C-alpha positions as CSV (number, residue, x, y, z in Angstrom):
1,M,71.1,136.3,-159.4
2,R,74.8,134.6,-160.2
3,W,76.7,136.7,-162.0
4,N,75.7,139.9,-159.7
5,I,78.8,141.0,-159.1
6,V,79.3,141.8,-155.7
7,A,83.2,142.9,-155.3
8,A,85.6,144.8,-158.0
9,E,89.0,145.7,-157.8
10,Y,91.2,147.8,-160.6
11,L,94.5,145.7,-161.0
12,D,96.0,147.2,-164.0
13,G,95.8,148.5,-167.8
14,Y,92.0,147.8,-168.4
15,R,91.8,144.4,-166.3
16,L,89.6,144.1,-163.5
17,A,89.2,141.4,-160.5
18,L,85.6,140.8,-160.4
19,T,83.7,138.8,-157.4
20,F,80.0,137.2,-158.2
21,A,77.3,136.5,-156.1
22,D,78.2,133.0,-156.5
23,G,81.3,133.0,-155.3
24,T,82.9,132.7,-158.6
25,S,85.8,135.0,-159.0
26,G,88.4,135.8,-161.5
27,V,90.3,138.7,-163.5
28,V,88.3,140.1,-166.6
29,D,90.4,142.0,-169.3
30,L,88.2,145.0,-171.1
31,T,91.5,145.8,-173.3
32,Q,90.1,144.4,-176.7
33,R,86.3,146.4,-175.6
34,V,88.5,149.8,-174.8
35,R,90.5,149.5,-178.1
36,A,87.5,148.9,-180.4
37,G,86.2,152.1,-179.4
38,G,82.7,152.9,-179.7
39,V,81.0,153.4,-176.5
40,F,84.1,152.5,-174.7
41,A,85.9,155.3,-176.4
42,R,84.9,157.3,-173.1
43,I,86.9,155.4,-170.8
44,A,90.7,154.8,-172.7
45,D,92.0,157.4,-170.6
46,L,93.1,154.9,-167.3
47,E,91.8,157.4,-164.7
48,A,88.7,157.2,-166.7
49,F,88.7,153.8,-166.5
50,K,89.4,153.7,-162.6
51,Q,86.1,155.6,-162.0
52,F,84.2,152.2,-162.0
53,A,81.7,151.7,-159.6
54,I,79.3,148.7,-158.7
55,N,75.8,149.2,-159.3
56,R,74.0,147.4,-157.2
57,D,70.5,147.8,-159.0
58,F,72.1,145.9,-162.3
59,G,74.6,143.7,-160.3
60,T,77.3,144.9,-162.2
61,V,80.6,147.6,-162.8
62,C,79.8,150.7,-164.3
63,W,81.0,154.0,-165.3
64,G,78.6,156.8,-164.5
65,D,75.2,156.7,-165.3
66,E,75.7,155.9,-169.3
67,L,78.1,153.0,-169.2
68,D,78.2,149.4,-168.3
69,I,78.8,145.8,-169.2
70,A,76.0,143.2,-169.1
71,P,77.1,141.1,-165.5
72,E,76.1,138.1,-167.6
73,T,79.1,138.6,-170.1
74,L,81.3,139.6,-167.6
75,Y,80.4,136.2,-165.7
76,Y,81.3,134.3,-168.2
77,E,84.3,136.0,-169.8
78,V,85.9,135.5,-165.9
79,A,84.2,131.9,-166.1
80,G,85.9,130.6,-169.6
81,V,82.5,129.6,-170.7
82,P,82.5,129.4,-174.6
83,A,80.1,131.8,-176.7
84,E,78.0,129.0,-177.8
85,A,77.3,128.4,-174.5
86,M,76.6,131.8,-173.7
87,L,73.6,131.6,-176.3
88,R,72.5,128.6,-175.2
89,E,71.7,130.5,-171.5
90,A,70.3,133.2,-172.9
91,P,66.7,134.7,-172.0
92,P,64.1,133.6,-174.7
93,E,63.4,137.2,-176.1
94,Y,67.1,137.7,-176.7
95,G,67.3,135.6,-179.7
96,A,63.2,136.2,-180.6
97,K,62.5,137.1,-184.2
98,K,60.2,139.5,-185.2
99,P,57.7,138.8,-187.4
């Protein structure tokens, strides 16, 4: 898929330089997510944050087997796509209403 991550490099703080399968590249800043806590609290320590890897099966960066961010979310952030456009491109099942 176009938004599968093929390269990732740690920059500083909670910023990563990402390159996607379609050649799109840029920087994503995950500071807000980390500061929000929740599941991201486990990577608040910068040394833990730096231990990311690319999971080739899912096409995204991950931290261990338990934490990742959807590659399309990262792609849209890097490409500067507004939230409304993200929703229009989301698979139909994302917005499916249960009967």
